[in-house]
N, C-alpha and C positions, 0 to 999 in steps of 0.2 A: 506496500500500501506507503501511495505517495504519504512522503512527511515532509513535503515542501510549505515553510510560515509561509502565516497567511500576512499576504502582503500589505494590509491595514491596521489596525487594534485600534480600537479607541483611545485618548489621551484622559487620564486619570487623576485624580492627586490621592497620593499616600498616605497614612500613618503609620506608626509605629507600636508596633505590643513589644508587652515586657518580657527581655530575654528571658530565658524554664529553663534555666541546667535543673535534671535528674541531681540529689541531693544520694538518690541509692546506687550505690558501686557497683549494689551486689548483680547488677544487668547488664555490665561488660563484660565482655567474652577473652575470657585466655586468648594469646597469640602465640603461637611456639613455634612460625616460623620465623623465629627474631633476627634472622641472621639478611634479610631485606632494611633492619633497620639499620641510620650506623652505629658507632659503640653508643655513640651520647645519647641518643634520643633511646635505644636500647631502655641504655639501664633502668631510666627515668616513664617506659609504656613498661617494665619488668612489676619495677617498685608499686605500681599504681592499680597494676590489673592480679590481684590473685581473685581473678573473678569466677565467677558456676563458665565454665566451658562448653558451648555449641555447638556441635558442630553437627552437621547433614548426612544422611544416611545417604550411601550412592546414587541408590534406587531416584532420592529423593532433590540430590542433586543433579540425576539428569532430567526430572522431571523439569527442574525450573531451567535449564540451558535450552528443552527443545523449547518450551514457551519464549523464553526470551535468550534469543542468542545474541552472544558478546555481554551479557550478565557472568561477574564474578560474585563469591563470596566475598560478604566485611571484610573479614582475614586477610585474605588480600587482597584485596583491596588496599583498605589502610599500609597495609606491610609494601605496595609498592607503592602508592604514593607516598611515605612518609620517607620510603629509600632515595626516590627519585627527588625529591624536594630540597633533602638536607647535604645531598650533590650542589646545588645551589645555593647553605647556607642557611637553608629554613631550619630552626628547633624549637627548644623548651626555652623561653625567656627571648627572644627576638619574632616571634612570632605569635601572629592573632588568632587567631580562628575565628571564622562567618560565618551565617548557613544564610537561606534563605529555601526554609526545607515546610512541609506540614506542623502543625498544629498537635498533633495526632502526639500520645503518647510513642505510640512505637516510631517514630520518626526520629528519638531524641537516639535511638541508637546508637546507628549510626554518629548521627551528632556529642554524644560518648565516647563512639571511641575515635573521637578525633581528638576533643575534647583533656583524653586521657594520655595523650603524649603532645598537646602546646599551651596547653591550662588553658584557660577564657575562652566562651567565645559571646559575639554580637548577635545578636540575631537579629536579623532582619526582615526574616519573613514569618506570610498568616495564612489560611487557610490555607488548604492545596499546595502548598508552599511557592504563593506567588510572592512577589520582593512589597511586599507591605510599607517597607520602613521607607520605598523612595527615594532619591536622590537625598535626603536628606539627612534617612540615619546610616544612607553610604558616607554622607561624607565626614557625620559624627563620626562615625566608624574608623575612621579612614587617622583620622586625629587623633586616635588611643592605640593606629598600630605602635610600635617600639620606635628610635628613632632608629637611625639606619636599619627598618628591623622590617619585615614581610609580612603579609597576608596570605592567609591560603582561604579561598571564599567556593562553597558548597550549597550547590544550589538543585533545584531539580525537584518534583514532583513525586506517589508514594503510592503503588499500586500493592496491595495485597493477591495469593496464594497460596491453598488451601495445600494438604498433602492428597486430596486426589487430582489436586491440577490444577482446579477450577479458580477462573481468574476473578478479582476483583474479593476477593473472599478471606479470608483469616479467621483463624484460632485466636484467638485471644487468652491470656491468663486469667485462671478462676470465670471467667466468663463461660456456659454449655454455650450462647447464640454460637455459630460459624455467625461474624457478627462482614455488614461490609467492609471494603477502603481501599481506596479515597472517601468517605462517606460525602463527605464538601463534592469534590469531583464528582460523583455517583448520582448523586444530587444538579450538579450544575448536566451531567449528560442527561440526566430523564429531561425539565428545564427547555434545554434543546432540544430532546427530539419533540417536546409540547408543541414547540411551532414552526422544524418542519414536517412534521406529521400527522400535525391540526391537535385540537384539546387541549391547547392555554386557552387559559385567563383573561380577559382581557380589563386591563385597571387602568386609573388615573390613577392612583395613592403610587408620590414617591419611594423612593427607595427607602428605605426602611434604614438609621444610622446605626442602628443598633443591629443590624445584622448586614450591614454595609460590607463587609471582606465579601460575605456569602455572592450578594449581590455585583459584587467588581469581578468574581469569579465566569458565571456565569455570562456577565457582557466580553468576558475576553476572550470567551468558547464561541459565541459568536461565526466566525468567520469558518467553523469547520463541524460543521454541522454535514455538507457535503461529505466531506469526507468518514466525515464518522459513519451515516445513514449508511455509505458502500466500503464500510469493513466490514471481513469477513468475521471479523471478534472486537463488536463496538467498547466490549472489557479493558480487552488488548491494546486496542488503539487509543484510546481515550487517555492514559499515561503519558503518549508520545505528542499527541494534538497540545493536552496543554504545558510541553517542557519546547516545542515550539511556541505556545502563546509566549511565555516566559523568556523563552531566551533575546527575546527582542524584548524587554521590557529592562533584564538585564545589561544587557552589551549595551541599551542608553545609559540608562542608570550608572554601569562603572567608564564608559566613557567620558559622558557628565564631567564625574567626579574623580580622574585620574588623573590628575594636579597633586590630590592629597597623597598617593602611592608614596609611598618611601622607597627605600631597596627594592620591592617586586611585591609583585601577588602573581600567585598563582587562583587560577577559573577552576574547579572541579567543576561538570553538569551534565545529568543522565537522572536515569529513573531509581529513587529504590523499591526495589521488590521486597517487601513485609512475607514472613512469613510464621509459623509458629511459637509456640514459644518453647521448644526442644531443638531448634530448627538453626542455624543459624541465617543471618540476613543476605541479601544481596543487590546489586548495583550493576546495574547496567549505565558503562561512562559513555557519554556520547563529545564529551569535550573536554582537555586538560592542555587550557593554553597559556605562557607567560609571559608576564610583562613586565617587562623593566620600569627605571625608575623616572623613564621620560611619562608613561602609560601607555609604555606599544605593543603591540603586543606580537610578538615576535620568533614564538618560539611555539611549538603546537608538541603536548610532551603524551599524545593522548596514545603514543605508538608503543609508548614505554610500559602502559601495564593497560595494554591488552595481551 
């Protein structure tokens, strides 16, 4: 299915939401293949990661990778990303992590993996992973990058996959019901389907401020109506459509705020793939770019982590 970004999207105002770093470190995962880190970061990661080991069975690993070709486990992703960036000077103490990921607690897992290496996180994201902090949030984040330091920015939507391979659902800890994932994305998809297939309710009401993020997600997915209607598996295509929409916004935000980049910025974008509580999560990397101190995109690092 074509994944060409929409040529135009609605321009809108963004607002920040508070950073929410999960203090329950028990959700972290031990990464045994520590050789991929450099010596300095390995020690930091090993010290903080006396965590619950979660690995996927070979059978389930095959299910995920068949559904999402190009996906790699969080364990492998973090090992590879940290190893590559250490070669450019990224380390705990000189690197600020920034993320634009969904508000869902499942999205905190990958975030916490990187926090365990680099330290604090500046949260730019909101529902479905859209960068609702916008230009103002990026500018504030850039001001917090250590002097002569770096930033790793991770962004993207997320999607669930069950043990039986069903996409758009996920098992959650302590909940018997197999739940939607991502709920915000699916609600926006249903809203869009009501427009493209009929049945949408016409209303003169203004967008509710109490739910403006979801309203924005629904507006930002509008250009992808035909693409989703034509998709063989709508739930599979949905996160990629969301990613293409977010990519346009992230590119604009980074380029607008590029003057705030200090020594360098690495931009990692892709699809988070959340699994049940007994399996490792996955990530399909779609972009891994390096911006120099002048804010110029000088290198694609994507081949080094694929």
